[in-house]
C-alpha positions as CSV (number, residue, x, y, z in Angstrom):
1,M,16.5,-6.9,-22.9
2,F,14.6,-5.8,-19.9
3,I,14.6,-2.3,-20.9
4,R,13.7,-2.7,-24.5
5,N,10.0,-4.0,-23.3
6,I,8.9,-0.6,-20.9
7,K,7.7,2.8,-22.0
8,M,9.8,5.8,-21.8
9,T,7.1,7.0,-18.9
10,E,7.4,4.0,-17.1
11,L,11.3,3.8,-17.2
12,A,11.3,7.4,-15.7
13,C,9.0,6.1,-12.5
14,F,11.0,2.8,-12.4
15,V,14.1,5.3,-12.2
16,L,12.3,7.7,-9.4
17,A,11.1,4.5,-7.1
18,G,14.5,3.0,-8.0
19,M,16.3,5.9,-6.4
20,G,13.4,6.8,-3.7
21,L,13.0,10.3,-5.1
22,S,9.4,11.3,-5.6
23,L,7.4,14.3,-7.1
24,M,6.6,17.0,-4.8
25,T,3.5,18.1,-5.0
26,P,2.4,21.6,-3.6
27,P,0.2,20.3,0.2
28,A,-2.3,23.3,-1.1
29,Q,-3.6,21.2,-3.9
30,A,-4.4,18.5,-1.2
31,D,-7.5,18.0,1.1
32,S,-6.1,16.1,3.6
33,R,-2.9,15.0,5.1
34,G,-2.9,11.3,3.8
35,E,-3.3,12.8,0.4
36,A,-0.8,15.8,0.5
37,L,1.3,12.4,1.8
38,Y,0.5,10.2,-1.0
39,L,1.2,13.1,-3.8
40,Q,4.4,13.5,-2.8
41,Y,5.3,9.7,-2.0
42,C,3.4,7.5,-3.7
43,S,2.0,9.3,-7.0
44,V,4.6,9.1,-8.8
45,C,4.2,5.6,-9.3
46,H,0.4,4.7,-8.8
47,Q,-0.4,8.0,-10.5
48,P,-2.5,11.0,-8.9
49,D,-5.9,8.9,-9.4
50,G,-4.8,5.9,-8.1
51,K,-5.2,3.4,-11.3
52,G,-1.0,3.0,-11.5
53,V,0.9,2.2,-14.6
54,P,-0.4,-0.9,-16.5
55,G,2.7,-3.8,-16.5
56,F,5.0,-1.6,-13.7
57,F,3.0,0.0,-11.0
58,P,-0.6,-1.9,-9.8
59,P,-3.4,0.6,-9.2
60,L,-4.6,1.1,-5.9
61,A,-8.1,2.7,-6.6
62,G,-10.2,-0.5,-6.3
63,N,-7.5,-2.8,-5.7
64,P,-8.4,-5.5,-3.2
65,L,-5.8,-6.2,-1.1
66,V,-5.7,-2.3,-0.2
67,A,-8.9,-2.2,0.3
68,S,-9.3,-5.3,2.5
69,D,-10.5,-5.6,6.1
70,D,-9.3,-9.1,6.3
71,P,-6.6,-8.8,9.2
72,A,-4.2,-11.1,6.9
73,K,-3.9,-9.9,3.7
74,I,-3.5,-5.8,5.1
75,Q,-0.6,-7.0,6.7
76,V,0.7,-7.9,3.4
77,F,-0.3,-4.4,2.4
78,L,1.2,-2.6,5.6
79,K,4.2,-4.7,5.1
80,R,4.8,-3.9,0.7
81,V,4.4,-0.2,2.2
82,V,6.6,0.4,5.1
83,F,9.6,-2.6,3.6
84,G,8.5,-2.4,-0.3
85,H,7.8,-4.8,-2.4
86,H,10.6,-6.5,-5.4
87,G,9.0,-9.3,-8.2
88,G,5.7,-9.1,-9.7
89,L,2.6,-8.9,-8.6
90,I,-0.8,-9.9,-9.5
91,V,-3.8,-7.7,-9.4
92,K,-7.2,-8.3,-11.1
93,G,-5.6,-10.4,-13.2
94,H,-3.0,-8.5,-14.5
95,V,1.2,-8.8,-13.7
96,Y,3.2,-5.5,-12.7
97,S,6.5,-5.8,-12.3
98,G,8.0,-2.3,-10.8
99,T,9.9,-2.4,-7.9
100,M,8.2,-0.4,-4.6
101,P,10.7,1.4,-2.1
102,P,10.2,1.2,1.4
103,I,7.8,4.3,2.3
104,G,7.6,3.8,6.0
105,Y,10.5,3.2,7.4
106,H,11.7,4.7,10.5
107,G,12.9,7.5,9.8
108,R,11.5,8.6,6.5
109,I,8.0,9.6,7.5
110,N,6.4,9.1,11.4
111,D,3.9,6.4,11.7
112,S,0.9,9.0,12.8
113,E,1.5,10.5,8.7
114,L,2.3,6.9,7.9
115,L,-1.3,6.2,9.3
116,D,-2.9,9.3,7.6
117,L,-1.3,8.1,4.2
118,I,-2.2,4.6,4.5
119,N,-5.9,5.5,5.4
120,Y,-6.1,7.8,2.8
121,Q,-5.5,5.0,-0.1
122,R,-7.6,2.6,1.8
123,E,-10.7,5.2,1.4
124,A,-9.6,7.2,-1.9
125,W,-10.9,6.6,-5.2
126,G,-13.8,4.5,-4.6
127,N,-12.1,2.1,-2.1
128,N,-14.6,1.7,1.8
129,A,-12.0,0.2,3.5
130,S,-11.7,0.7,7.4
131,P,-9.2,2.3,8.8
132,I,-5.9,1.2,10.4
133,S,-5.0,0.9,13.8
134,P,-1.7,2.2,15.2
135,T,-1.7,-1.7,16.4
136,D,-2.3,-2.9,12.7
137,L,0.6,-0.4,11.8
138,A,3.1,-1.7,14.7
139,K,1.8,-5.8,13.7
140,A,3.4,-5.4,10.3
141,R,6.8,-3.3,11.5
142,E,7.5,-6.4,13.5
143,Q,6.7,-9.2,11.3
144,K,9.3,-8.3,8.6
């Protein structure tokens, strides 16, 4: 059975992610709005340091998809953030089986906040990617 093969911390992340819940971190601990949003919506699974949970939630730090400047890969990343992702992923040869809830659907956070969140991920933890534009985000929303 699936649950026997995961650690309790991973199960907690899965349950929280599946329910669309997140742990709240006071914005005063963040240096930017993007970081505050990351801590609120993403860090429970991807961890505050962006290193993820082995086998379950992929790292965002050093993740080639997160830091790519290839337009096609940017769209893949944006769609996962906006619409969520179900099914396995392979990042740098490691398999991750967690489920990503939709973070960027309309009504949860606005596009300005979503761009801050995504651009924080693309520049944090040694990632050095160019910022995502509102046009990039609009294109991802159209192509579900």
